[in-house]
Structures are given as C-alpha cells and as structure tokens.
C-alpha positions as CSV (number, residue, x, y, z in Angstrom):
1,M,88.2,60.4,127.1
2,P,90.6,57.7,128.4
3,Q,93.2,56.3,125.9
4,S,96.0,53.8,126.1
5,D,99.6,54.9,126.4
6,G,101.6,55.1,122.9
7,S,99.0,57.0,121.1
8,S,100.2,60.4,122.7
9,L,102.2,63.1,120.8
10,W,105.2,62.4,123.1
11,A,105.0,58.7,122.5
12,L,104.7,58.9,118.9
13,T,107.5,61.6,118.7
14,N,109.9,59.3,120.8
15,A,109.2,56.3,118.5
16,A,109.7,58.3,115.2
17,G,113.5,58.2,115.5
18,R,116.7,59.4,117.1
19,L,115.6,62.6,119.2
20,S,119.2,63.6,119.9
21,D,119.6,64.4,116.4
22,R,116.4,66.5,115.9
23,V,116.0,70.2,116.8
24,L,113.3,72.9,117.3
25,W,114.7,76.2,116.4
26,G,112.9,79.2,117.5
27,A,114.0,82.8,117.0
28,D,115.8,83.2,120.2
29,A,116.4,79.7,121.6
30,S,116.3,76.0,120.6
31,V,115.6,72.8,122.2
32,I,116.9,69.2,121.1
33,L,113.9,66.9,121.2
34,G,116.2,64.3,123.1
35,D,116.4,66.7,125.9
36,L,112.5,66.3,126.8
37,A,113.3,62.7,127.8
38,R,115.1,64.0,130.8
39,G,113.6,67.2,131.6
40,S,110.5,69.2,131.3
41,S,109.6,72.8,129.9
42,L,106.6,73.0,132.5
43,D,108.9,73.6,135.4
44,G,108.4,69.9,136.5
45,R,104.5,70.6,137.3
46,I,103.1,68.3,134.6
47,G,101.3,66.5,137.4
48,E,99.1,69.3,138.3
49,L,97.6,69.4,134.7
50,H,96.6,65.8,134.7
51,G,92.9,65.8,133.3
52,R,92.6,69.6,133.0
53,S,91.5,71.8,130.3
54,V,94.5,73.7,129.6
55,L,94.9,77.1,127.8
56,V,98.1,77.3,126.2
57,A,98.8,81.1,125.8
58,T,102.3,81.5,125.3
59,K,104.1,84.4,123.4
60,D,106.9,82.3,121.6
61,Q,105.9,79.4,119.4
62,L,108.7,77.3,120.6
63,T,107.4,77.3,124.2
64,A,104.1,76.2,122.6
65,A,105.4,73.4,120.8
66,L,107.0,72.1,124.0
67,A,103.8,72.2,125.8
68,F,101.8,70.5,123.2
69,I,104.4,67.5,123.2
70,E,104.2,67.3,126.9
71,L,100.5,67.6,127.6
72,D,98.9,65.6,124.8
73,G,97.5,62.4,126.5
74,I,98.0,64.2,129.8
75,A,95.4,67.1,129.6
76,R,91.8,66.3,128.9
77,R,91.8,69.4,126.6
78,L,94.4,71.6,125.0
79,V,93.0,74.9,123.9
80,L,95.5,76.7,121.5
81,C,95.5,80.4,121.9
82,P,96.7,82.3,119.0
83,P,98.7,85.4,119.9
84,D,96.6,87.8,117.8
85,L,93.4,86.8,119.7
86,P,92.0,90.0,121.1
87,Q,92.3,90.3,124.7
88,D,88.4,90.7,125.4
89,H,87.9,87.4,123.6
90,V,90.1,85.5,126.0
91,P,87.7,85.1,129.1
92,I,84.9,84.0,126.7
93,V,87.3,81.3,125.0
94,M,88.2,80.1,128.6
95,A,84.6,79.9,129.6
96,T,83.6,78.1,126.6
97,A,86.2,75.6,126.8
98,A,85.9,75.2,130.5
99,V,89.5,76.0,131.0
100,D,90.9,75.3,134.6
101,A,94.5,75.7,134.0
102,V,96.7,77.9,132.0
103,V,100.2,77.5,130.6
104,S,102.3,80.4,129.5
105,D,105.8,81.8,129.0
106,R,104.6,85.0,130.7
107,V,103.6,86.1,134.1
108,P,99.8,86.2,134.9
109,A,99.6,89.9,134.4
110,E,101.1,89.8,131.0
111,A,99.4,86.7,129.9
112,G,95.8,88.5,130.3
113,T,94.3,85.4,131.5
114,P,91.5,85.2,134.4
115,S,92.6,83.0,137.3
116,V,91.0,79.8,137.1
117,G,93.4,77.2,138.5
118,P,97.1,76.4,138.2
119,F,99.1,78.8,136.2
120,V,102.0,77.0,135.1
121,A,105.2,78.6,133.4
122,C,106.6,77.3,130.3
123,G,110.0,77.8,128.7
124,P,113.0,76.4,126.6
125,R,115.1,75.9,129.5
126,L,114.3,72.6,130.8
127,T,113.9,71.5,134.4
128,P,116.0,68.4,134.9
129,V,113.4,66.1,136.0
130,V,111.9,63.1,134.4
131,P,108.1,63.8,134.2
132,E,105.4,61.1,134.1
133,R,104.0,61.0,130.4
134,N,101.7,57.9,130.6
135,G,98.8,59.1,128.5
136,R,95.5,58.7,130.0
137,Y,93.3,60.8,127.8
138,Q,92.4,61.1,124.3
139,T,93.0,64.8,124.4
140,E,90.8,67.3,122.7
141,W,92.7,69.9,120.8
142,I,90.6,73.1,120.5
143,L,91.5,75.4,117.6
144,L,90.3,78.8,116.8
145,T,89.0,79.5,113.1
146,S,90.6,82.3,111.4
147,G,87.6,84.4,111.0
148,T,88.1,88.2,110.4
149,T,85.3,89.5,112.7
150,G,83.5,88.7,115.9
151,L,84.6,85.7,118.1
152,P,86.2,83.0,116.2
153,K,84.6,79.6,116.4
154,M,86.2,76.9,118.4
155,V,87.0,73.6,116.5
156,V,87.4,70.3,118.3
157,H,90.0,68.0,116.8
158,T,91.9,64.9,118.3
159,L,95.5,63.9,117.7
160,S,94.0,61.1,115.4
161,S,92.3,63.7,113.2
162,L,95.1,66.1,113.2
163,T,97.5,63.4,112.1
164,G,95.3,61.5,109.5
165,A,97.1,63.0,106.6
166,I,100.8,62.8,107.8
167,Q,101.0,59.1,109.0
168,D,103.5,58.6,106.0
169,A,105.8,61.0,107.6
170,R,107.3,58.5,109.7
171,T,108.6,56.6,106.8
172,Q,110.7,59.7,105.4
173,A,114.0,58.1,104.0
174,T,116.2,60.9,105.0
175,P,115.8,63.6,107.7
176,V,114.3,66.9,106.5
177,V,114.3,70.3,108.1
178,W,110.7,71.9,108.1
179,S,109.8,75.3,108.4
180,T,106.5,77.5,107.9
181,F,105.5,81.2,107.7
182,Y,102.3,80.0,109.9
183,D,102.0,80.3,113.6
184,I,101.6,76.5,114.9
185,R,98.5,77.7,117.1
186,R,96.9,77.7,113.5
187,Y,95.7,74.6,111.8
188,G,98.2,75.1,108.9
189,G,101.3,75.6,111.3
190,L,100.2,72.7,113.7
191,Q,100.3,70.3,110.7
192,V,103.8,71.3,110.0
193,L,104.9,70.8,113.7
194,L,103.0,67.5,113.6
195,R,104.7,66.2,110.4
196,T,108.1,67.1,112.0
197,L,107.4,65.4,115.3
198,L,106.0,62.2,113.7
199,G,108.9,62.0,111.0
200,S,112.7,62.3,111.4
201,G,113.1,65.7,111.0
202,S,113.9,69.2,112.7
203,M,112.0,72.5,112.3
204,V,112.6,76.1,112.3
205,L,109.8,78.0,113.8
206,S,108.7,81.4,112.8
207,S,108.3,84.6,114.8
208,A,105.8,87.3,114.7
209,T,108.4,89.8,115.7
210,E,110.6,88.8,113.1
211,S,110.8,90.5,109.4
212,T,110.4,88.3,106.4
213,D,114.1,89.0,105.6
214,A,115.3,87.9,109.0
215,F,113.3,84.7,109.0
216,L,114.3,83.5,105.5
217,T,117.9,84.3,106.5
218,R,117.5,82.0,109.5
219,A,115.6,79.5,107.5
220,G,118.6,79.4,105.2
221,T,121.2,78.9,108.0
222,H,119.4,76.1,109.1
223,A,119.4,74.5,105.6
224,V,115.3,74.3,105.6
225,T,114.4,71.7,103.0
226,H,110.5,71.7,103.2
227,I,108.6,74.9,103.8
228,L,104.9,75.9,103.8
229,G,102.9,78.9,103.7
230,T,100.0,80.9,102.2
231,P,100.1,82.6,98.7
232,T,100.3,85.9,100.4
233,H,103.5,84.6,102.6
234,W,104.9,83.6,99.2
235,W,104.3,86.5,97.3
236,T,106.0,88.7,100.2
237,A,108.9,86.2,100.4
238,L,109.6,86.3,96.7
239,S,109.9,90.2,97.0
240,S,112.4,89.7,99.9
241,S,116.1,90.3,99.3
242,S,116.6,87.0,101.3
243,A,114.5,84.8,98.9
244,H,117.6,83.4,97.4
245,R,119.0,82.1,101.0
246,L,116.5,79.3,100.7
247,A,117.2,76.2,98.6
248,P,114.1,74.1,99.4
249,K,113.4,70.6,98.0
250,Y,109.6,71.0,98.7
251,V,107.4,74.1,98.7
252,R,103.9,73.9,99.6
253,L,100.9,76.6,99.5
254,S,97.6,76.5,101.2
255,G,95.0,78.7,103.0
256,E,94.2,80.7,100.1
257,I,93.7,80.3,96.3
258,A,97.0,79.4,94.7
259,N,96.7,81.1,91.2
260,Q,99.0,80.3,88.1
261,A,101.1,83.4,88.7
262,I,102.3,82.5,92.1
263,L,103.0,78.9,91.0
264,E,105.1,79.9,88.0
265,R,106.9,82.5,90.0
266,L,107.9,79.9,92.7
267,R,108.9,77.6,90.0
268,A,111.4,80.2,88.5
269,Q,112.7,81.1,92.0
270,Y,113.2,77.5,93.1
271,P,113.6,75.3,90.0
272,Q,115.0,72.3,92.2
273,A,111.9,72.3,94.4
274,T,108.5,70.3,94.3
275,I,105.9,72.8,94.2
276,V,102.5,71.8,95.3
277,H,99.2,73.5,96.7
278,A,96.9,71.9,99.0
279,F,93.5,72.4,100.2
280,A,92.8,72.3,104.1
281,S,90.7,74.0,106.6
282,T,90.4,74.0,110.4
283,E,87.0,72.4,110.1
284,A,87.5,70.0,107.0
285,G,91.2,69.0,107.6
286,V,93.8,68.2,104.8
287,G,91.6,67.5,101.9
288,F,94.2,67.1,98.9
289,E,97.3,68.5,97.5
290,V,98.0,69.2,93.8
291,G,101.5,68.8,92.3
292,D,101.1,69.1,88.6
293,G,102.2,72.8,88.6
294,L,98.8,74.0,87.6
295,A,96.3,76.0,89.4
296,G,92.8,74.2,90.5
297,F,92.6,70.4,90.8
298,S,91.7,67.4,88.5
299,A,87.7,66.8,88.4
300,S,88.6,63.4,88.9
301,L,89.2,63.7,92.5
302,V,85.5,64.5,93.1
303,G,83.2,61.5,93.6
304,Q,86.2,58.9,93.9
305,R,85.0,55.8,95.5
306,G,87.1,54.1,98.3
307,A,89.3,57.4,98.7
308,D,90.7,58.4,102.2
309,V,88.9,61.7,101.5
310,A,85.6,62.0,99.8
311,M,84.6,65.0,98.0
312,K,81.6,66.4,96.3
313,V,80.3,69.7,94.8
314,E,76.9,71.3,95.9
315,D,75.7,74.4,94.8
316,G,79.1,75.3,93.8
317,S,80.5,74.8,97.3
318,L,83.3,72.2,97.9
319,R,82.4,69.6,100.5
320,I,84.6,67.1,102.1
321,R,84.1,63.9,104.3
322,S,87.1,62.0,105.9
323,A,88.5,60.9,109.2
324,R,90.7,64.3,109.3
325,T,87.5,66.4,109.7
326,A,87.0,68.0,113.2
327,A,84.5,66.4,115.5
328,R,82.3,69.5,116.2
329,Y,82.2,73.0,117.1
330,L,82.7,73.8,120.7
331,G,80.0,76.0,122.4
332,N,78.1,76.7,119.1
333,E,75.2,74.5,119.9
334,G,73.0,75.6,117.2
335,E,75.6,75.2,114.4
336,T,76.4,71.8,113.1
337,L,79.9,71.2,111.7
338,V,79.3,68.0,109.9
339,N,76.0,67.5,107.8
340,P,74.0,64.5,108.2
341,D,75.6,62.9,105.3
342,G,79.1,63.2,107.1
343,F,80.5,66.2,104.6
344,V,81.6,69.4,105.9
345,D,80.8,72.3,103.7
346,T,83.9,74.2,103.3
347,R,82.1,77.2,101.8
348,D,84.9,77.4,99.1
349,L,83.4,77.9,95.8
350,V,84.6,76.1,92.8
351,E,83.9,76.1,89.2
352,L,84.4,73.3,86.5
353,R,86.2,74.1,83.4
354,G,86.8,71.4,81.3
355,D,88.2,68.5,83.3
356,R,89.3,70.6,86.0
357,Y,87.8,72.4,89.1
358,Y,89.1,76.0,89.9
359,F,88.6,77.9,93.1
360,V,86.8,81.1,92.6
361,G,86.4,82.4,96.2
362,R,84.7,82.3,99.5
363,G,80.8,82.0,99.7
364,D,81.0,85.0,102.1
365,G,83.3,86.9,100.1
366,V,81.3,87.8,96.9
367,I,81.1,91.5,95.9
368,N,77.5,92.3,94.3
369,V,77.9,94.6,91.4
370,G,74.6,95.7,90.1
371,G,73.2,92.4,91.0
372,Q,75.8,90.3,89.5
373,K,78.2,88.3,91.7
374,V,82.1,89.0,91.5
375,H,84.6,86.9,93.1
376,P,87.8,89.2,94.1
377,E,90.1,86.1,93.9
378,E,89.3,85.6,90.2
379,I,90.2,89.2,89.3
380,E,93.3,89.0,91.4
381,A,94.6,86.1,89.4
382,V,94.5,88.1,86.4
383,I,96.1,91.1,87.7
384,N,98.8,88.9,89.3
385,S,99.6,87.4,85.7
386,H,101.1,90.9,84.7
387,P,104.9,90.6,84.8
388,G,105.0,93.7,86.6
389,V,102.7,92.8,89.6
390,Q,103.8,91.5,92.9
391,M,100.6,91.1,94.3
392,S,96.9,92.6,94.5
393,L,93.9,92.7,96.5
394,V,90.6,93.5,94.9
395,R,87.8,94.9,97.1
396,A,84.4,96.7,96.9
397,R,83.6,100.5,97.1
398,K,80.1,101.9,97.4
399,N,78.7,103.5,94.1
400,P,75.4,105.4,94.0
401,I,74.4,104.0,90.7
402,T,75.4,100.1,90.8
403,G,75.7,100.0,94.5
404,T,79.3,98.7,94.4
405,L,82.2,99.1,92.2
406,V,85.2,96.9,92.1
407,I,88.7,98.3,92.7
408,A,92.2,97.1,93.0
409,D,95.2,97.8,95.2
410,V,98.4,96.6,93.3
411,V,101.7,96.1,94.6
412,L,104.5,96.3,91.8
413,N,107.4,94.3,91.8
414,V,111.1,95.8,92.4
415,E,111.7,96.2,88.7
416,A,108.2,97.7,87.5
417,D,108.3,100.0,90.7
418,S,111.6,101.5,89.8
419,A,110.3,102.4,86.1
420,K,109.5,105.9,87.1
421,G,107.1,107.7,84.8
422,R,105.3,104.2,83.7
423,G,102.6,104.4,86.1
424,E,99.6,105.3,83.7
425,E,101.0,102.9,81.3
426,L,101.2,99.9,83.7
427,K,97.6,100.6,84.9
428,D,96.5,100.4,81.2
429,E,98.4,97.2,80.5
430,I,96.7,95.6,83.7
431,L,93.3,96.9,82.7
432,R,93.7,95.6,79.1
433,L,94.6,92.1,80.6
434,C,91.5,92.3,82.7
435,R,89.2,93.3,79.7
436,A,90.5,90.5,77.8
437,A,89.9,87.9,80.3
438,L,86.8,89.0,82.4
439,P,83.3,90.2,81.9
440,R,82.8,94.0,81.9
441,H,81.2,94.1,85.4
442,K,84.4,92.4,86.9
443,V,87.0,94.9,85.4
444,P,88.2,97.1,88.3
445,A,86.8,100.7,88.0
446,T,90.0,102.0,89.7
447,I,93.7,100.5,89.9
448,K,95.7,102.1,92.8
449,F,99.3,101.3,93.3
450,V,100.3,100.7,96.9
451,P,103.6,100.0,98.6
452,S,102.1,96.8,100.5
453,L,99.1,95.1,101.5
454,A,97.9,94.3,104.9
455,V,98.3,90.9,105.9
456,A,96.5,89.3,108.9
457,A,98.1,87.2,111.6
458,T,96.7,84.2,109.7
459,G,99.1,85.0,106.8
460,K,96.1,85.9,104.5
461,T,95.6,89.2,102.8
462,A,93.4,91.1,105.1
463,R,90.3,92.0,103.1
464,R,88.3,95.2,103.6
465,N,85.7,97.3,101.8
466,A,85.5,101.1,101.3
C-alpha cells in the first residue's frame, strides 16, 4: 500500500534524536546510526528493491537491523527469516510471501535461497552513497511464529501495529542502552530494536554463536541499562558467572510464564532495577506489562473500557483486541487470526484467584493424566520455588495404567549441585513442596537432576514428551 514519507522507519529514527551519538553494537562489528545518512548497508543497491517482496536472510543480527531501517517504506513486503528456520522451509516461505528479492550477508549458495530476483549483499561496512529513502509503501512486515513443529505461520504486521506500544519511547528523558537475549527476527527482539530506534538510545545485539557469559560481559562493557528476555533466558543468565557484570535499571520478562521464583531471584540479583513482566505474542502484539513484583496480573485489566488494549477471558483463554494486533495470517486462507468481534485468541490459559489472574499454560500444552488436565508450567512454578533449584521442565511420560505420568527434569543451582550426597534428600524436599501445593495427579512421579535443559532458538525451554 502506498504511504506518505515521514512514517518510514528511517524517517522516524532520523527524527528521534542525535543519530551521531547512537550505536548498534553487534558481536563482531558496530554501526553509528548517523552514518546511515551518508551511506548504505545494501551496497548502494536500494533502488533495485523498490516495491519488492524482500526476504531478509542474514546470518548476523546487525546486518538484519540495518536492512530493516533502510527497506521499510521502500519494499512492499519485508519477510524476516529467523536463522533457525529449517532449510527445507525456506522455499515454501518464499513462495507464500511471493518473494522476488533477497537481502543477505552471505553469498547465494550459503544463504540457501532460490534465485527469484535481485540478490543484494548487506553488511556493516557502509557504501559511501546517499540513498533515496522517500517512503512510498506501507511495508508489510512478515514475522514467523515460534511453533515447535511443522511450518511456522506467517503473520502480517505493519510498522504502525509493531510500534503501537512504544510510541512513548521517543520522549525518553535520558539516553538508554538497550539489549535483549532475543533475536530481532522474532517479535520480542524486534520490539526492542524498534524501541531503540524510536527513542534516543543505543543497542547491544546478541549473537547465536555467543555464550551467555560472553554476551553478559559484552552487555556490561557497553553499560546496558534496559534488557529483555524470556524467563528461561533469565534463569540461564542468573546461573552465569557473568551475571554480576550487568547493572540494569530495567529488566523485563516475556514469552513464557514469569512465576514468582524468577521475579524474586531477579530482584535479589538486581535490587536497583525496575523488574516487569509483560504479555505479548506475534499475533496479538504487546498486551500489557506488570510491575508490582507479583506473578500474574490484576483482574481489573480485563474488561476495561476505553483502554488501548481490550482483554477478555473466554473458556479460560485470554483474548486481546487492539491496534497492535497483526492484520492476518499470510497463506493460511482457512485460518482466521482475528475473530469476528475483533479479538485474537492467544490460546494462553489463565485462572482467576481472588483479584488476580494467573497464567497456567498453553491450550495446546496440556498433559492428560488419567483423564485429568495438567499444565506443566503450574508444576514448574512450584519446583522452581525451592531455593536449590535453578530451573525445571515438566513433561509427560507414557504409562500403561494412567496413559501418562508427569515427570520433571531439574537443574540445580551451583550451591545445591555442589552438595554431594544430598541428591535423594533434595528430591524428597522438592516432592514435599509439590504435595503441599498440588493435587495428587499433578505431583511428579519422577524427578531427575540434569546438568541443563534444551533451549529453543526463541529463548523458550524446548518441551518434549517421553
């Protein structure tokens, strides 16, 4: 769709403040935003991408960020290709999105993309040229959902829906340094990048090839003030020997249920920081954030009149309506993203306890134990409250009598893990916690201590059943 100049990402970034003072730091290179006014990351070939559907398939997050800044308002469509997308899915994504150009920091053979039109190299070393950035399009941003199996869904956003929750970032009183464990090709990471660009700050980008220790050290070196990640990211970070290198003013969790244990441990590690947890999804956009230090959210948020984000709960599932929600699915003609009443069903299940709603799990993640529903996240919250536990994963195991049993993999923190000979005692303590807080069918049949848990590229714990 055509649009007027001034609403493109480049125009908004250029209007947000002094670009010469603002930096995007990657793991191996950095770019001063002001240099983009005099150069191009696209080898001076931005003109070849006008009006095209462009797949951004870069290995490095910094080069992806530069491509986004240059191409919004220029390309008809931007398709954000996460680095973990299986190679056999790439042609399907390209065909569905009618891709007719590719931007990459790799050569065509390494990028693994079919030849469909211009293949434009992108890199942190800027070509000294003043590119034409007169925005002509309301660029569609295509984000892939973080589904664990099968082809991910392709969700259509615009810059307007993506930035609906962060317009206030432009009025930031003092410059900040943002960072996130997320990849910016995913919704959560993209939100942080846009918040940086629309505000007055700089950003430290993460890297899939970098250890948690190395990333935290680099973030500390650049004096990161605001940092975001999933609860799994934060459990991992808190167990790192480099956790103390951060001195953030703002810590945010999203993407998974933030239980009380992780909130309290972050408060203990970073007492000077404002710690919040937020609800957001690729489809529904940013819903709300909670800053009172408690898990869950106030029931008063549901059914508010005149709010920017309308919420309701139907059949236990949280539903959201706002200008921040995606427009539609791309290529999923038989599946409706927005219901006739304008609400998106998030499929995140909540339970009202007193005057507060608590997240209990995903609608598609329920374990059936003898005909009774079990949400793994509810059990994990209890296990994680034990002072010796770093993190846990509850999953199903087949059983000939009940059909399924609940089992738990548990990672101990350094202090507990070093207490040799206390293994059985610790298991008994954790089981007593579970029996005191949970019905019998939710108590794990087995607890296994493991050195680590598998983490998906999205930053969420990789769930599997046995």
